C-alpha positions in Angstrom: -1.6 30.2 -2.5 -5.0 31.6 -3.5 -7.9 29.7 -4.3 -11.0 31.1 -5.2 -14.1 28.5 -6.3 -17.7 29.4 -7.6 -17.5 32.8 -6.5 -21.0 34.3 -6.8 -21.8 37.8 -5.8 -25.0 40.2 -6.2 -25.7 43.6 -5.3 -30.0 43.6 -5.3 -31.0 42.2 -8.4 -27.8 42.7 -10.1 -25.5 39.8 -10.3 -21.9 40.5 -10.6 -20.2 37.5 -10.2 -21.5 34.3 -11.6 -19.3 31.5 -10.7 -15.8 33.0 -10.5 -12.7 30.3 -10.4 -9.4 31.5 -9.6 -5.6 29.8 -8.5 -2.8 31.9 -8.5 0.7 30.4 -6.9 3.0 31.9 -4.5 5.6 34.5 -6.6 3.2 34.9 -9.4 2.3 37.9 -11.1 -1.6 38.1 -12.6 -3.6 40.4 -14.1 -7.3 40.1 -14.9 -8.7 42.1 -17.6 -12.3 42.9 -19.4 -14.4 45.6 -20.0 -15.6 47.7 -17.3 -18.8 46.4 -15.2 -17.1 42.6 -15.9 -16.9 42.0 -12.0 -13.0 42.5 -11.9 -13.0 45.0 -8.9 -15.7 43.4 -7.0 -14.0 40.1 -7.6 -10.6 41.9 -6.0 -12.6 43.3 -3.1 -13.7 39.5 -2.3 -10.0 38.5 -2.5 -8.7 40.8 0.2 -11.7 40.3 2.3 -13.3 44.0 1.6 -16.4 42.0 0.6 -17.9 38.7 1.6 -19.1 36.3 -1.7 -22.8 35.2 -1.6 -21.5 31.8 -2.8 -18.4 29.9 -3.2 -14.9 29.8 -1.0 -11.8 31.4 -1.4 -8.7 30.2 0.6 -5.3 31.8 0.7 -2.4 30.0 2.4 -4.6 27.3 3.3 -6.8 29.3 5.4 -10.4 29.3 4.5 -11.6 33.0 4.6 -15.3 32.5 4.6 -15.4 30.7 8.1 -13.5 33.7 9.7 -15.2 36.6 11.8 -15.8 40.1 10.8 -12.9 40.7 13.7 -10.6 37.6 12.6 -10.8 38.9 8.6 -10.2 42.2 9.5 -6.4 41.0 11.2 -5.9 38.5 8.6 -6.1 41.5 5.7 -3.8 43.7 7.9 -1.2 40.8 8.1 -1.4 38.9 4.5 -3.2 41.4 2.1 -1.5 44.7 0.8 -3.2 47.0 -1.7 -2.5 49.6 -4.2 -5.4 51.0 -5.6 -5.7 53.7 -8.4 -6.0 56.5 -5.8 -3.0 56.1 -3.2 -5.2 56.9 -0.5 -2.2 58.2 1.5 -3.2 60.2 5.1 -2.6 63.7 3.9 -1.2 64.8 7.9 1.2 62.2 8.0 4.8 62.2 5.8 5.9 59.4 3.4 7.4 57.4 6.3 4.6 57.4 8.2 2.1 56.4 6.2 4.4 53.6 5.2 4.5 52.3 8.7 0.7 52.9 9.2 0.0 49.0 8.6 2.5 47.6 10.9 1.5 50.3 13.5 -1.9 48.9 13.4 -0.5 45.8 13.9 1.0 46.9 16.7 4.5 45.7 15.1 7.4 47.1 16.9 8.2 50.6 16.3 12.3 50.5 15.5 11.8 47.4 13.5 8.9 48.7 11.5 10.9 51.9 10.6 13.9 50.2 9.9 11.8 47.9 7.2 10.1 50.6 6.0 13.6 52.8 5.5 15.0 49.7 3.5 11.6 49.4 1.1 11.5 53.1 0.6 15.4 53.2 -0.3 14.5 49.7 -2.9 11.7 52.1 -4.5 13.9 55.1 -4.5 11.7 57.4 -2.3 14.0 57.4 0.8 15.2 61.2 0.5 11.3 61.6 0.4 10.6 60.4 3.7 9.6 63.3 5.8 7.6 65.0 2.9 3.3 65.4 3.5 2.0 63.4 0.3 1.2 66.9 -1.2 5.1 67.5 -1.6 5.0 64.4 -4.2 4.7 63.7 -7.2 2.1 61.5 -8.2 4.5 58.9 -9.1 6.2 59.1 -5.5 2.7 59.1 -3.9 2.4 55.6 -5.7 5.5 54.5 -4.6 4.8 55.2 -1.0 1.6 53.5 -1.3 3.3 50.5 -2.4 6.0 50.6 0.1 2.8 50.5 2.6 1.2 47.8 0.5 4.8 45.6 1.6 4.8 46.8 5.2 3.6 43.8 6.9 5.2 41.2 4.1 2.0 40.3 2.6 1.0 36.9 0.9 -0.5 39.2 -1.8 -0.7 42.2 -3.2 -3.9 43.3 -4.7 -3.8 46.3 -7.4 -6.5 47.7 -8.7 -6.0 50.1 -11.6 -2.7 51.0 -9.8 -1.0 53.3 -12.9 -4.6 54.4 -13.7 -3.9 58.2 -12.9 -0.3 58.3 -14.2 1.0 59.2 -17.2 2.9 56.9 -19.4 6.3 57.4 -18.2 5.4 56.6 -14.3 3.2 54.0 -15.3 5.9 52.1 -16.7 8.6 52.8 -13.6 5.6 51.1 -12.1 5.1 48.5 -13.8 8.7 47.3 -14.1 8.6 48.1 -10.0 6.2 45.4 -9.9 8.2 42.7 -11.4 11.6 44.0 -9.3 9.8 43.0 -6.1 8.2 39.5 -7.4 11.9 38.8 -8.2 13.4 40.0 -4.9 10.9 39.2 -2.5 9.2 36.4 -4.0 5.9 38.8 -3.9 2.7 37.4 -5.3 0.4 40.1 -7.5 -3.0 40.1 -8.7 -3.3 43.4 -10.9 -7.1 44.3 -12.2 -5.6 46.7 -15.3 -6.9 48.5 -18.8 -3.3 48.8 -19.4 -2.5 46.4 -22.3 1.5 46.8 -21.3 0.8 45.7 -18.0 -1.4 43.3 -18.6 1.0 41.3 -20.9 3.8 41.6 -18.8 2.3 39.5 -16.4 2.9 35.7 -16.0 -0.7 35.1 -16.8 -3.3 37.2 -18.0 -7.2 36.1 -17.2 -10.1 37.5 -19.2 -13.1 38.3 -17.3 -16.2 38.7 -18.9 -19.6 38.9 -17.8 -19.0 37.8 -14.1 -17.0 34.9 -15.1 -13.2 34.6 -15.9 -13.3 32.9 -19.4 -9.5 32.7 -20.0 
């Protein structure tokens, strides 16, 4: 489903990615580990179309991303890619439900159906009873679950997670890790997860090691 070949990326004279190759199948949970500065987040940003590679090609669902204009990339990102970051980036002025719905509203999907789907996701994630609460009224674990629901609302091809449990305590981290696999089992959801969390990395279907700008394992 995801195929990246010979990905290079530099920022000025700093060569961050030096020929990365990555293949991910539908419904697979893949973890990427490695030391800070190895290029993990940069690769994730290129997979998520938040940045462009200097060289190399990435296809998702047989769509070559390097051929898309910036406008087409933004549309593709909204429709096909979900993001979960270490910091949830919820909009403070909106309720949990409204935050979950936001990507679908941006895609101009039908509001009533969007709300129904959001409530279904929030029910599965055990946060439906918090739907009218603002982010500052939620615990850290609840905020991250809202972020996960938001990432899923457009039924993305892949969810990209960058240190998703890095800001959570051990109990909430474990809950979040188990949640990813429940979502994979229920929705056949694909995940690519950058993490320093050993437990999460080992749970994945495949663990890839990144070193000095390439995937070595």
